[in-house]
Every structure is written in structure tokens, then in C-alpha cells.
C-alpha positions in Angstrom: 15.5 -97.7 244.0 15.9 -101.4 243.1 17.5 -102.0 246.5 14.4 -100.8 248.2 12.2 -103.2 246.1 14.5 -106.2 246.8 14.6 -105.4 250.5 10.9 -105.1 250.8 10.3 -108.3 248.9 12.9 -110.1 251.0 11.2 -109.0 254.2 7.9 -110.2 252.8 9.4 -113.5 251.8 10.6 -114.0 255.3 7.1 -113.8 256.7 5.5 -115.7 253.9 8.0 -118.6 254.3 7.2 -118.7 258.0 3.5 -118.9 257.2 4.0 -121.6 254.6 6.1 -123.7 257.0 3.5 -123.3 259.7 0.7 -124.5 257.3 2.8 -127.5 256.3 3.4 -128.4 259.9 -0.3 -128.1 260.7 -1.3 -130.3 257.8 1.4 -132.8 258.9 0.2 -132.7 262.5 3.7 -132.3 264.0 6.7 -130.0 263.9 9.7 -130.8 261.8 12.9 -131.8 263.5 15.1 -129.7 261.2 12.7 -126.8 261.0 15.4 -124.2 260.1 16.5 -126.3 257.1 13.0 -126.5 255.7 12.5 -122.8 256.3 15.7 -122.1 254.4 14.6 -124.3 251.5 11.2 -122.6 251.3 12.7 -119.1 251.4 15.4 -120.0 248.9 13.0 -121.2 246.3 10.7 -118.2 246.8 13.6 -115.8 246.7 15.1 -117.2 243.5 11.8 -117.1 241.7 10.7 -113.7 242.9 14.0 -112.0 242.5 14.4 -113.3 239.0 10.9 -112.1 238.2 11.6 -108.7 239.7 14.8 -108.4 237.6 12.9 -109.3 234.4 10.1 -106.8 235.3 12.5 -104.0 236.1 14.4 -104.4 232.9 11.3 -104.5 230.7 9.4 -101.8 232.5 
């Protein structure tokens, strides 16, 4: 069942990262040149934090 949770969270992180990147670009007023690298950095940080939190919650629950 854990694989379903991790997959669902991963899909959600993909869309959230795209939204965060779009908000940053709107606040900046221009698109980034290396947009894919910034997207990767955002999703990496969110994935590390959320997956670690999920592991902790699934072990304690």
C-alpha cells in the first residue's frame, strides 16, 4: 500500500512544483532560462521532505 501513497504524493508534487515555478516566474516578471533545472530543484526539495515525513508517519501509525 505504501507504493500507492508514494506514487500519489509524487504525482501531486509534480503539479505543485509546476504551480510554484509559475508563481515564482510571475513574481519575477519573466521566465527563467534554465526552467527545467529550477523545476527539478523545487520538486527535489519537496520530494525529500514529503517522502521523509511519509516514512515517519507510516512507521509510527
